[in-house]
C-alpha positions as a printed NumPy array, in Angstrom:
array([[ 215.166,  151.76 , -114.535],
       [ 215.077,  152.483, -118.247],
       [ 211.858,  152.972, -120.2  ],
       [ 211.94 ,  149.507, -121.798],
       [ 212.387,  147.779, -118.415],
       [ 209.569,  149.828, -116.918],
       [ 207.242,  148.963, -119.809],
       [ 208.096,  145.275, -119.488],
       [ 207.425,  145.385, -115.751],
       [ 204.103,  147.137, -116.342],
       [ 203.047,  144.502, -118.886],
       [ 203.826,  141.738, -116.4  ],
       [ 201.964,  143.548, -113.605],
       [ 198.964,  143.895, -115.92 ],
       [ 199.052,  140.168, -116.796],
       [ 199.153,  139.193, -113.118],
       [ 196.295,  141.592, -112.337],
       [ 194.171,  140.049, -115.09 ],
       [ 194.955,  136.449, -114.118],
       [ 194.369,  136.579, -110.341],
       [ 191.304,  137.897, -108.582],
       [ 191.46 ,  140.763, -106.076],
       [ 191.011,  138.586, -103.005],
       [ 193.885,  136.334, -104.057],
       [ 196.214,  139.312, -104.5  ],
       [ 195.117,  140.862, -101.214],
       [ 195.893,  137.584,  -99.447],
       [ 199.275,  137.482, -101.169],
       [ 199.975,  141.051, -100.07 ],
       [ 199.225,  140.142,  -96.455],
       [ 201.647,  137.192,  -96.671],
       [ 204.354,  139.38 ,  -98.208],
       [ 203.875,  142.065,  -95.539],
       [ 204.3  ,  139.414,  -92.828],
       [ 207.537,  138.274,  -94.474],
       [ 208.721,  141.897,  -94.679],
       [ 207.891,  142.391,  -91.004],
       [ 209.928,  139.293,  -90.124],
       [ 212.869,  140.527,  -92.206],
       [ 212.741,  143.92 ,  -90.459],
       [ 212.698,  142.276,  -87.035],
       [ 215.679,  140.068,  -87.958],
       [ 217.613,  143.124,  -89.105],
       [ 216.847,  144.913,  -85.844],
       [ 217.899,  141.927,  -83.715],
       [ 221.201,  141.166,  -85.403],
       [ 224.521,  142.733,  -84.614],
       [ 226.22 ,  145.032,  -87.081],
       [ 228.523,  142.322,  -88.446],
       [ 225.614,  140.107,  -89.509],
       [ 223.32 ,  142.823,  -90.892],
       [ 224.704,  142.344,  -94.409],
       [ 223.4  ,  138.755,  -94.358],
       [ 219.856,  140.003,  -93.795],
       [ 219.884,  143.072,  -96.045],
       [ 219.314,  140.995,  -99.181],
       [ 216.258,  139.295,  -97.656],
       [ 214.959,  142.668,  -96.463],
       [ 215.27 ,  144.205,  -99.956],
       [ 213.714,  141.126, -101.544],
       [ 210.681,  141.397,  -99.27 ],
       [ 210.304,  145.109, -100.011],
       [ 210.254,  144.274, -103.735],
       [ 207.636,  141.549, -103.194],
       [ 205.364,  143.949, -101.293],
       [ 205.806,  146.622, -103.968],
       [ 204.858,  144.201, -106.764],
       [ 201.753,  143.083, -104.841],
       [ 200.766,  146.71 , -104.298],
       [ 201.262,  147.469, -107.995],
       [ 199.024,  144.544, -108.963],
       [ 196.317,  145.566, -106.5  ],
       [ 196.536,  149.146, -107.754],
       [ 196.07 ,  147.871, -111.298],
       [ 193.013,  145.863, -110.194],
       [ 191.342,  148.825, -108.493],
       [ 188.313,  150.26 , -110.154],
       [ 187.094,  153.8  , -109.68 ],
       [ 184.245,  152.584, -107.446],
       [ 186.829,  150.961, -105.11 ],
       [ 188.55 ,  154.268, -104.361]])
């Protein structure tokens, strides 16, 4: 990722963190982790020929969890750590 893309992503993460409260983002993170868990289980259950069909969903769910974590990290205050 180039510097401009990273800065744009950071700005968007910051906007989300300012708009939503912590509890909302924590709830969203839990939902995204459930979806990631389901995607992992589907990958594990499928045969090799069908794994490619589920890889995209798996990667998408990883990205969703990472964004939620970034937002929560941004919302953390020193007293929360």
